[in-house]
ROTIMAR-909875 format. One record per atom (N, C-alpha, C): residue number from 0; residue in three letters; atom name; x, y, z. Coordinates in pm, whole numbers, plus 50000, padded with zeros to 5 digits. Layout:
<pts>
- NUM ALA CA X Y Z
...
</pts>
This chain:
<pts>
- 0 UNK N 61049 69216 10048
- 0 UNK CA 61152 69137 10166
- 0 UNK C 61314 69185 10131
- 1 UNK N 61355 69240 10183
- 1 UNK CA 61516 69292 10198
- 1 UNK C 61593 69170 10142
- 2 UNK N 61706 69192 10083
- 2 UNK CA 61818 69068 10085
- 2 UNK C 61823 69015 10224
- 3 UNK N 61897 69083 10306
- 3 UNK CA 61905 69043 10428
- 3 UNK C 61800 68974 10510
- 4 UNK N 61692 69011 10486
- 4 UNK CA 61561 68943 10521
- 4 UNK C 61568 68777 10491
- 5 UNK N 61568 68781 10328
- 5 UNK CA 61582 68650 10271
- 5 UNK C 61707 68563 10288
- 6 UNK N 61797 68632 10329
- 6 UNK CA 61911 68521 10377
- 6 UNK C 61879 68479 10499
- 7 UNK N 61813 68561 10601
- 7 UNK CA 61803 68478 10729
- 7 UNK C 61700 68412 10732
- 8 UNK N 61595 68439 10622
- 8 UNK CA 61526 68302 10638
- 8 UNK C 61524 68170 10580
- 9 UNK N 61637 68150 10499
- 9 UNK CA 61678 68023 10457
- 9 UNK C 61780 67987 10504
- 10 UNK N 61776 67869 10560
- 10 UNK CA 61903 67806 10650
- 10 UNK C 62025 67779 10566
- 11 UNK N 62000 67705 10450
- 11 UNK CA 62112 67685 10380
- 11 UNK C 62186 67826 10311
- 12 UNK N 62089 67893 10273
- 12 UNK CA 62169 68025 10246
- 12 UNK C 62263 68123 10349
- 13 UNK N 62178 68116 10462
- 13 UNK CA 62227 68161 10586
- 13 UNK C 62368 68081 10647
- 14 UNK N 62379 67981 10609
- 14 UNK CA 62500 67910 10638
- 14 UNK C 62609 67930 10547
- 15 UNK N 62580 67925 10435
- 15 UNK CA 62678 67962 10315
- 15 UNK C 62728 68113 10336
- 16 UNK N 62635 68210 10342
- 16 UNK CA 62707 68339 10373
- 16 UNK C 62803 68350 10479
- 17 UNK N 62742 68292 10597
- 17 UNK CA 62816 68291 10725
- 17 UNK C 62946 68218 10711
- 18 UNK N 62944 68117 10600
- 18 UNK CA 63086 68009 10587
- 18 UNK C 63179 68121 10500
- 19 UNK N 63098 68197 10405
- 19 UNK CA 63208 68306 10331
- 19 UNK C 63273 68422 10387
- 20 UNK N 63201 68438 10527
- 20 UNK CA 63215 68550 10583
- 20 UNK C 63354 68537 10729
- 21 UNK N 63342 68394 10754
- 21 UNK CA 63382 68349 10873
- 21 UNK C 63409 68205 10877
- 22 UNK N 63526 68111 10869
- 22 UNK CA 63523 67992 10922
- 22 UNK C 63453 67962 11034
- 23 UNK N 63404 67833 11030
- 23 UNK CA 63310 67801 11145
- 23 UNK C 63405 67785 11286
- 24 UNK N 63501 67714 11252
- 24 UNK CA 63606 67675 11355
- 24 UNK C 63676 67797 11409
- 25 UNK N 63712 67898 11340
- 25 UNK CA 63822 67997 11380
- 25 UNK C 63704 68136 11334
- 26 UNK N 63631 68186 11456
- 26 UNK CA 63534 68237 11406
- 26 UNK C 63612 68408 11454
- 27 UNK N 63670 68434 11310
- 27 UNK CA 63723 68557 11258
- 27 UNK C 63686 68590 11139
- 28 UNK N 63681 68724 11086
- 28 UNK CA 63632 68742 10937
- 28 UNK C 63764 68722 10851
- 29 UNK N 63712 68670 10737
- 29 UNK CA 63815 68606 10651
- 29 UNK C 63881 68758 10580
- 30 UNK N 63999 68716 10519
- 30 UNK CA 64071 68823 10459
- 30 UNK C 63986 68944 10385
- 31 UNK N 63911 68862 10294
- 31 UNK CA 63859 68953 10193
- 31 UNK C 63719 69054 10256
- 32 UNK N 63706 69004 10371
- 32 UNK CA 63592 69096 10465
- 32 UNK C 63648 69169 10524
- 33 UNK N 63768 69177 10567
- 33 UNK CA 63883 69266 10659
- 33 UNK C 63909 69380 10542
- 34 UNK N 63977 69326 10424
- 34 UNK CA 64005 69432 10310
- 34 UNK C 63910 69494 10250
- 35 UNK N 63799 69418 10186
- 35 UNK CA 63694 69491 10092
- 35 UNK C 63556 69502 10140
- 36 UNK N 63557 69478 10233
- 36 UNK CA 63400 69475 10273
- 36 UNK C 63385 69599 10395
- 37 UNK N 63484 69528 10499
- 37 UNK CA 63462 69639 10652
- 37 UNK C 63510 69784 10611
- 38 UNK N 63592 69803 10525
- 38 UNK CA 63627 69962 10501
- 38 UNK C 63487 70046 10457
- 39 UNK N 63388 69982 10397
- 39 UNK CA 63318 70064 10332
- 39 UNK C 63194 70049 10445
- 40 UNK N 63153 69980 10534
- 40 UNK CA 63074 69956 10623
- 40 UNK C 63121 70035 10739
- 41 UNK N 63228 69996 10803
- 41 UNK CA 63253 70078 10948
- 41 UNK C 63297 70198 10946
- 42 UNK N 63304 70294 11026
- 42 UNK CA 63290 70427 11016
- 42 UNK C 63453 70449 11123
- 43 UNK N 63537 70530 11041
- 43 UNK CA 63653 70550 11095
- 43 UNK C 63693 70716 11122
- 44 UNK N 63679 70783 11218
- 44 UNK CA 63688 70944 11219
- 44 UNK C 63843 70986 11172
- 45 UNK N 63818 71127 11150
- 45 UNK CA 63962 71165 11074
- 45 UNK C 64045 71140 11219
- 46 UNK N 64173 71139 11192
- 46 UNK CA 64280 71103 11270
- 46 UNK C 64290 70985 11385
- 47 UNK N 64171 70877 11367
- 47 UNK CA 64180 70782 11425
- 47 UNK C 64288 70702 11387
- 48 UNK N 64347 70622 11459
- 48 UNK CA 64454 70525 11459
- 48 UNK C 64432 70401 11515
- 49 UNK N 64451 70262 11455
- 49 UNK CA 64436 70140 11485
- 49 UNK C 64578 70111 11459
- 50 UNK N 64683 70057 11559
- 50 UNK CA 64797 70018 11539
- 50 UNK C 64777 69881 11469
- 51 UNK N 64907 69858 11395
- 51 UNK CA 64903 69734 11316
- 51 UNK C 64900 69609 11382
- 52 UNK N 64958 69624 11471
- 52 UNK CA 64975 69473 11556
- 52 UNK C 64855 69433 11649
- 53 UNK N 64713 69514 11641
- 53 UNK CA 64611 69478 11700
- 53 UNK C 64508 69383 11613
- 54 UNK N 64434 69312 11680
- 54 UNK CA 64357 69203 11608
- 54 UNK C 64219 69265 11600
- 55 UNK N 64181 69312 11497
- 55 UNK CA 64059 69382 11507
- 55 UNK C 63940 69274 11394
- 56 UNK N 63880 69183 11518
- 56 UNK CA 63806 69091 11423
- 56 UNK C 63651 69163 11424
- 57 UNK N 63601 69228 11356
- 57 UNK CA 63499 69277 11322
- 57 UNK C 63412 69246 11177
- 58 UNK N 63275 69238 11216
- 58 UNK CA 63207 69153 11124
- 58 UNK C 63120 69242 11066
- 59 UNK N 63059 69233 10943
- 59 UNK CA 62947 69351 10912
- 59 UNK C 62784 69344 10924
- 60 UNK N 62805 69254 10996
- 60 UNK CA 62640 69251 11066
- 60 UNK C 62616 69328 11189
- 61 UNK N 62736 69403 11239
- 61 UNK CA 62719 69478 11360
- 61 UNK C 62813 69588 11364
- 62 UNK N 62799 69718 11411
- 62 UNK CA 62851 69840 11405
- 62 UNK C 62990 69832 11449
- 63 UNK N 63086 69896 11406
- 63 UNK CA 63241 69905 11466
- 63 UNK C 63257 70057 11397
- 64 UNK N 63229 70162 11507
- 64 UNK CA 63246 70294 11482
- 64 UNK C 63368 70365 11589
- 65 UNK N 63466 70413 11505
- 65 UNK CA 63547 70497 11603
- 65 UNK C 63537 70639 11565
- 66 UNK N 63564 70723 11658
- 66 UNK CA 63554 70860 11632
- 66 UNK C 63692 70922 11645
- 67 UNK N 63695 71083 11600
- 67 UNK CA 63789 71134 11557
- 67 UNK C 63897 71121 11674
- 68 UNK N 64026 71126 11639
- 68 UNK CA 64150 71115 11719
- 68 UNK C 64138 71000 11830
- 69 UNK N 64055 70872 11769
- 69 UNK CA 64069 70778 11889
- 69 UNK C 64158 70694 11829
- 70 UNK N 64256 70620 11927
- 70 UNK CA 64365 70520 11927
- 70 UNK C 64331 70398 11978
- 71 UNK N 64360 70298 11888
- 71 UNK CA 64356 70127 11941
- 71 UNK C 64500 70097 11948
- 72 UNK N 64570 70076 12066
- 72 UNK CA 64705 70079 12068
- 72 UNK C 64766 69885 12015
- 73 UNK N 64895 69892 12030
- 73 UNK CA 64927 69745 11974
- 73 UNK C 64875 69633 12073
- 74 UNK N 64851 69512 12002
- 74 UNK CA 64808 69391 12077
- 74 UNK C 64680 69367 12120
- 75 UNK N 64572 69500 12095
- 75 UNK CA 64460 69487 12128
- 75 UNK C 64380 69393 12064
- 76 UNK N 64247 69360 12113
- 76 UNK CA 64155 69265 12046
- 76 UNK C 64029 69330 12028
- 77 UNK N 63974 69350 11926
- 77 UNK CA 63834 69409 11924
- 77 UNK C 63735 69334 11849
- 78 UNK N 63623 69275 11918
- 78 UNK CA 63559 69208 11827
- 78 UNK C 63387 69228 11850
- 79 UNK N 63332 69239 11739
- 79 UNK CA 63199 69312 11721
- 79 UNK C 63095 69175 11707
- 80 UNK N 63105 69062 11716
- 80 UNK CA 63035 68956 11669
- 80 UNK C 62890 68940 11734
- 81 UNK N 62913 68976 11858
- 81 UNK CA 62773 68976 11928
- 81 UNK C 62716 69091 11955
- 82 UNK N 62763 69246 11932
- 82 UNK CA 62717 69358 11933
- 82 UNK C 62810 69435 11881
- 83 UNK N 62734 69596 11878
- 83 UNK CA 62811 69705 11830
- 83 UNK C 62955 69736 11914
- 84 UNK N 63042 69767 11849
- 84 UNK CA 63163 69840 11954
- 84 UNK C 63159 69984 11876
- 85 UNK N 63118 70081 11958
- 85 UNK CA 63114 70212 11951
- 85 UNK C 63210 70278 12020
- 86 UNK N 63321 70337 11980
- 86 UNK CA 63412 70419 12041
- 86 UNK C 63407 70587 12004
- 87 UNK N 63389 70655 12105
- 87 UNK CA 63355 70812 12067
- 87 UNK C 63478 70890 12020
- 88 UNK N 63515 70995 12004
- 88 UNK CA 63600 71073 11981
- 88 UNK C 63704 71103 12084
- 89 UNK N 63826 71061 12046
- 89 UNK CA 63957 71110 12147
- 89 UNK C 63949 70947 12269
- 90 UNK N 63918 70845 12208
- 90 UNK CA 63928 70760 12278
- 90 UNK C 64063 70661 12285
- 91 UNK N 64096 70630 12405
- 91 UNK CA 64220 70534 12401
- 91 UNK C 64210 70425 12438
- 92 UNK N 64240 70334 12393
- 92 UNK CA 64257 70158 12429
- 92 UNK C 64371 70132 12431
- 93 UNK N 64407 70099 12574
- 93 UNK CA 64560 70067 12593
- 93 UNK C 64602 69956 12546
- 94 UNK N 64719 69949 12527
- 94 UNK CA 64794 69831 12482
- 94 UNK C 64749 69664 12543
- 95 UNK N 64724 69570 12431
- 95 UNK CA 64724 69464 12492
- 95 UNK C 64552 69465 12566
- 96 UNK N 64461 69554 12568
- 96 UNK CA 64336 69536 12595
- 96 UNK C 64237 69463 12512
- 97 UNK N 64117 69414 12551
- 97 UNK CA 64031 69333 12489
- 97 UNK C 63908 69417 12488
- 98 UNK N 63859 69403 12377
- 98 UNK CA 63681 69473 12367
- 98 UNK C 63588 69378 12323
- 99 UNK N 63484 69309 12371
- 99 UNK CA 63394 69250 12310
- 99 UNK C 63260 69309 12307
- 100 UNK N 63192 69333 12206
- 100 UNK CA 63055 69392 12208
- 100 UNK C 62942 69323 12247
- 101 UNK N 62874 69380 12302
- 101 UNK CA 62831 69513 12267
- 101 UNK C 62910 69612 12371
- 102 UNK N 62976 69717 12326
- 102 UNK CA 63050 69821 12424
- 102 UNK C 63051 69953 12351
- 103 UNK N 62987 70002 12453
- 103 UNK CA 63013 70189 12378
- 103 UNK C 63113 70270 12467
- 104 UNK N 63202 70286 12419
- 104 UNK CA 63286 70410 12506
- 104 UNK C 63266 70535 12474
- 105 UNK N 63253 70633 12532
- 105 UNK CA 63191 70770 12549
- 105 UNK C 63343 70852 12511
- 106 UNK N 63305 70978 12432
- 106 UNK CA 63421 71043 12380
- 106 UNK C 63505 71078 12497
- 107 UNK N 63659 71057 12534
- 107 UNK CA 63735 71104 12584
- 107 UNK C 63777 70998 12740
- 108 UNK N 63712 70905 12682
- 108 UNK CA 63704 70776 12769
- 108 UNK C 63830 70725 12726
- 109 UNK N 63864 70604 12834
- 109 UNK CA 63972 70509 12801
- 109 UNK C 64029 70409 12876
- 110 UNK N 64118 70333 12861
- 110 UNK CA 64167 70211 12927
- 110 UNK C 64291 70237 12942
- 111 UNK N 64380 70178 13046
- 111 UNK CA 64489 70153 13069
- 111 UNK C 64547 70021 12976
- 112 UNK N 64652 69945 13044
- 112 UNK CA 64680 69847 12968
- 112 UNK C 64644 69712 13006
- 113 UNK N 64591 69640 12908
- 113 UNK CA 64552 69494 12955
- 113 UNK C 64411 69519 13020
- 114 UNK N 64323 69588 12984
- 114 UNK CA 64209 69594 13025
- 114 UNK C 64091 69500 12954
- 115 UNK N 64033 69412 12999
- 115 UNK CA 63922 69327 12955
- 115 UNK C 63774 69386 12980
- 116 UNK N 63704 69403 12856
- 116 UNK CA 63570 69441 12862
- 116 UNK C 63492 69360 12797
- 117 UNK N 63371 69299 12832
- 117 UNK CA 63294 69218 12746
- 117 UNK C 63141 69280 12777
- 118 UNK N 63084 69275 12675
- 118 UNK CA 62931 69294 12659
- 118 UNK C 62868 69145 12665
- 119 UNK N 62905 69035 12697
- 119 UNK CA 62841 68914 12711
- 119 UNK C 62894 68826 12811
- 120 UNK N 62819 68721 12835
- 120 UNK CA 62882 68610 12929
- 120 UNK C 62839 68483 12853
- 121 UNK N 62913 68379 12889
- 121 UNK CA 62883 68265 12810
- 121 UNK C 62742 68188 12884
- 122 UNK N 62644 68130 12813
- 122 UNK CA 62534 68093 12892
- 122 UNK C 62566 67975 12987
- 123 UNK N 62515 67926 13062
- 123 UNK CA 62566 67788 13123
- 123 UNK C 62417 67746 13231
- 124 UNK N 62293 67770 13186
- 124 UNK CA 62194 67763 13239
- 124 UNK C 62169 67572 13266
- 125 UNK N 62193 67547 13123
- 125 UNK CA 62169 67376 13106
- 125 UNK C 62303 67326 13164
- 126 UNK N 62284 67236 13266
- 126 UNK CA 62404 67186 13338
- 126 UNK C 62465 67070 13250
- 127 UNK N 62366 67040 13161
- 127 UNK CA 62386 66906 13064
- 127 UNK C 62487 66959 12962
- 128 UNK N 62499 67087 12928
- 128 UNK CA 62567 67115 12813
- 128 UNK C 62704 67212 12838
- 129 UNK N 62786 67177 12761
- 129 UNK CA 62907 67267 12757
- 129 UNK C 62874 67400 12710
- 130 UNK N 62905 67494 12810
- 130 UNK CA 62864 67642 12782
- 130 UNK C 62916 67742 12667
- 131 UNK N 62981 67669 12572
- 131 UNK CA 63011 67685 12439
- 131 UNK C 62930 67663 12354
- 132 UNK N 62805 67570 12386
- 132 UNK CA 62720 67579 12288
- 132 UNK C 62606 67620 12320
- 133 UNK N 62583 67682 12449
- 133 UNK CA 62439 67742 12482
- 133 UNK C 62456 67906 12443
- 134 UNK N 62347 67946 12447
- 134 UNK CA 62285 68096 12394
- 134 UNK C 62369 68190 12505
- 135 UNK N 62426 68286 12438
- 135 UNK CA 62516 68405 12506
- 135 UNK C 62409 68476 12590
- 136 UNK N 62460 68533 12706
- 136 UNK CA 62379 68633 12779
- 136 UNK C 62408 68754 12749
- 137 UNK N 62390 68830 12642
- 137 UNK CA 62436 68970 12590
- 137 UNK C 62378 69080 12684
- 138 UNK N 62474 69142 12740
- 138 UNK CA 62422 69273 12820
- 138 UNK C 62524 69383 12789
- 139 UNK N 62496 69466 12732
- 139 UNK CA 62594 69584 12684
- 139 UNK C 62670 69653 12795
- 140 UNK N 62783 69719 12758
- 140 UNK CA 62865 69791 12858
- 140 UNK C 62880 69901 12809
- 141 UNK N 62852 70005 12911
- 141 UNK CA 62859 70145 12848
- 141 UNK C 62983 70231 12948
- 142 UNK N 63077 70281 12873
- 142 UNK CA 63172 70356 12948
- 142 UNK C 63154 70520 12895
- 143 UNK N 63107 70562 13019
- 143 UNK CA 63052 70717 12971
- 143 UNK C 63179 70824 12935
- 144 UNK N 63109 70934 12901
- 144 UNK CA 63270 71038 12865
- 144 UNK C 63336 71061 12968
- 145 UNK N 63473 71098 12925
- 145 UNK CA 63559 71129 13032
- 145 UNK C 63593 71013 13110
- 146 UNK N 63537 70855 13133
- 146 UNK CA 63548 70777 13235
- 146 UNK C 63709 70715 13191
- 147 UNK N 63777 70646 13277
- 147 UNK CA 63910 70590 13272
- 147 UNK C 63932 70463 13346
- 148 UNK N 63954 70374 13305
- 148 UNK CA 63970 70248 13374
- 148 UNK C 64140 70215 13363
- 149 UNK N 64181 70166 13495
- 149 UNK CA 64326 70125 13505
- 149 UNK C 64343 70015 13467
- 150 UNK N 64469 70000 13445
- 150 UNK CA 64525 69884 13399
- 150 UNK C 64513 69775 13459
- 151 UNK N 64502 69642 13382
- 151 UNK CA 64452 69495 13429
- 151 UNK C 64339 69478 13482
- 152 UNK N 64239 69561 13458
- 152 UNK CA 64109 69590 13511
- 152 UNK C 64019 69496 13419
- 153 UNK N 63882 69420 13473
- 153 UNK CA 63786 69335 13412
- 153 UNK C 63666 69428 13434
- 154 UNK N 63604 69420 13335
- 154 UNK CA 63482 69523 13320
- 154 UNK C 63358 69371 13263
- 155 UNK N 63259 69363 13348
- 155 UNK CA 63173 69253 13296
- 155 UNK C 63035 69296 13240
- 156 UNK N 62950 69200 13177
- 156 UNK CA 62847 69262 13094
- 156 UNK C 62750 69326 13191
- 157 UNK N 62712 69431 13128
- 157 UNK CA 62556 69498 13204
- 157 UNK C 62607 69605 13260
- 158 UNK N 62744 69631 13268
- 158 UNK CA 62782 69739 13377
- 158 UNK C 62769 69874 13301
- 159 UNK N 62744 69977 13350
- 159 UNK CA 62789 70132 13328
- 159 UNK C 62874 70178 13399
- 160 UNK N 62950 70235 13363
- 160 UNK CA 63061 70355 13445
- 160 UNK C 63046 70477 13397
- 161 UNK N 63026 70552 13482
- 161 UNK CA 62959 70696 13493
- 161 UNK C 63064 70775 13445
- 162 UNK N 63008 70877 13387
- 162 UNK CA 63106 71007 13331
- 162 UNK C 63210 71065 13408
- 163 UNK N 63341 71090 13384
- 163 UNK CA 63432 71091 13427
- 163 UNK C 63485 71024 13548
- 164 UNK N 63420 70910 13598
- 164 UNK CA 63460 70812 13710
- 164 UNK C 63626 70773 13658
- 165 UNK N 63681 70736 13775
- 165 UNK CA 63823 70681 13750
- 165 UNK C 63836 70537 13828
- 166 UNK N 63835 70421 13751
- 166 UNK CA 63869 70268 13782
- 166 UNK C 63998 70260 13834
- 167 UNK N 64022 70218 13949
- 167 UNK CA 64169 70212 13991
- 167 UNK C 64217 70064 13917
- 168 UNK N 64347 70052 13905
- 168 UNK CA 64437 69918 13857
- 168 UNK C 64398 69818 13901
- 169 UNK N 64370 69704 13822
- 169 UNK CA 64340 69576 13886
- 169 UNK C 64209 69574 13933
- 170 UNK N 64104 69663 13906
- 170 UNK CA 63984 69638 13961
- 170 UNK C 63875 69525 13860
- 171 UNK N 63792 69463 13954
- 171 UNK CA 63672 69375 13839
- 171 UNK C 63572 69444 13892
- 172 UNK N 63483 69488 13786
- 172 UNK CA 63393 69578 13804
- 172 UNK C 63248 69503 13728
- 173 UNK N 63170 69453 13869
- 173 UNK CA 63066 69373 13831
- 173 UNK C 62927 69441 13868
- 174 UNK N 62937 69559 13920
- 174 UNK CA 62798 69647 13904
- 174 UNK C 62839 69784 13868
- 175 UNK N 62729 69862 13813
- 175 UNK CA 62764 70010 13754
- 175 UNK C 62841 70089 13884
- 176 UNK N 62880 70184 13823
- 176 UNK CA 62963 70272 13887
- 176 UNK C 62869 70436 13876
- 177 UNK N 62843 70507 13975
- 177 UNK CA 62792 70647 13917
- 177 UNK C 62881 70739 13865
- 178 UNK N 62819 70829 13821
- 178 UNK CA 62936 70965 13758
- 178 UNK C 63013 71005 13848
- 179 UNK N 63135 71055 13828
- 179 UNK CA 63223 71132 13911
- 179 UNK C 63245 71085 14038
- 180 UNK N 63304 70952 14019
- 180 UNK CA 63352 70871 14152
- 180 UNK C 63491 70807 14113
- 181 UNK N 63553 70795 14220
- 181 UNK CA 63689 70690 14186
- 181 UNK C 63652 70549 14259
- 182 UNK N 63667 70428 14205
- 182 UNK CA 63630 70304 14264
- 182 UNK C 63742 70213 14240
- 183 UNK N 63753 70133 14318
- 183 UNK CA 63866 70034 14318
- 183 UNK C 63825 69892 14375
- 184 UNK N 63886 69807 14334
- 184 UNK CA 63918 69666 14399
- 184 UNK C 63825 69553 14355
- 185 UNK N 63820 69453 14435
- 185 UNK CA 63750 69331 14368
- 185 UNK C 63684 69282 14476
- 186 UNK N 63539 69303 14461
- 186 UNK CA 63451 69384 14359
- 186 UNK C 63469 69524 14357
- 187 UNK N 63504 69600 14274
- 187 UNK CA 63497 69721 14268
- 187 UNK C 63394 69812 14354
- 188 UNK N 63435 69909 14438
- 188 UNK CA 63342 69985 14488
- 188 UNK C 63389 70093 14533
- 189 UNK N 63309 70208 14544
- 189 UNK CA 63347 70343 14546
- 189 UNK C 63404 70393 14681
- 190 UNK N 63493 70455 14647
- 190 UNK CA 63604 70523 14761
- 190 UNK C 63553 70672 14788
- 191 UNK N 63559 70719 14649
- 191 UNK CA 63552 70873 14667
- 191 UNK C 63435 70933 14565
- 192 UNK N 63405 71021 14601
- 192 UNK CA 63291 71100 14498
- 192 UNK C 63341 71280 14516
- 193 UNK N 63322 71304 14378
- 193 UNK CA 63339 71435 14349
- 193 UNK C 63234 71548 14403
- 194 UNK N 63271 71638 14508
- 194 UNK CA 63174 71722 14585
- 194 UNK C 63202 71870 14500
- 195 UNK N 63051 71874 14426
- 195 UNK CA 63097 72013 14316
- 195 UNK C 63100 72160 14408
- 196 UNK N 63066 72136 14540
- 196 UNK CA 63032 72247 14599
- 196 UNK C 63172 72276 14678
- 197 UNK N 63226 72179 14689
- 197 UNK CA 63399 72204 14750
- 197 UNK C 63491 72190 14660
- 198 UNK N 63418 72157 14535
- 198 UNK CA 63556 72130 14426
- 198 UNK C 63671 72026 14468
- 199 UNK N 63607 71948 14540
- 199 UNK CA 63704 71833 14603
- 199 UNK C 63672 71699 14597
- 200 UNK N 63762 71595 14552
- 200 UNK CA 63689 71450 14596
- 200 UNK C 63703 71417 14724
- 201 UNK N 63607 71377 14763
- 201 UNK CA 63582 71343 14888
- 201 UNK C 63548 71194 14934
- 202 UNK N 63614 71144 15034
- 202 UNK CA 63593 71007 15073
- 202 UNK C 63454 70948 15099
- 203 UNK N 63408 70862 15050
- 203 UNK CA 63286 70786 15093
- 203 UNK C 63289 70700 15226
- 204 UNK N 63207 70736 15321
- 204 UNK CA 63214 70698 15455
- 204 UNK C 63141 70549 15430
- 205 UNK N 63210 70438 15487
- 205 UNK CA 63145 70286 15480
- 205 UNK C 63025 70291 15542
- 206 UNK N 62895 70206 15533
- 206 UNK CA 62822 70200 15665
- 206 UNK C 62828 70048 15703
</pts>
């Protein structure tokens, strides 16, 4: 049995290890984890940049990988407590954005300012309990290569945004959007698709 399996199988040991990693009432990694543990666990590609005024709340039990030349701008929050956060090469996370795993962003993708992306929802099935104490409903988000999400948008759990798709500013994306589309609004809907025969973005006719 591995060390991790032994820790998980013993409730007292598991609680102690969790307490050493993060305070119970303030779920962010302790300073020693951020300085001494995370740099040896999480991967950071050549030329990648995390601005100093970002809040990077990443834990050792899930992955936090950023590729080459990827930038996380100031005042962003990144949290991998509930699932991996994987950012490819040349990804840009705009100022003030929030990424809560599980989230995967393909190479060349990016967000504008103040975009919120979350790979889970708080559970609320039991109406007699506060949602904060119910199990999370975890459904990962995938932003494919070269897709871009406009400023002040929200991307909810379980959504996939296709390759090279553009999401307009202020959109609320609750359903997956196909590749090579332009989509806007609340709820977000496709208004244009790229036609490879004409090499043009063409309007989608509403039914």
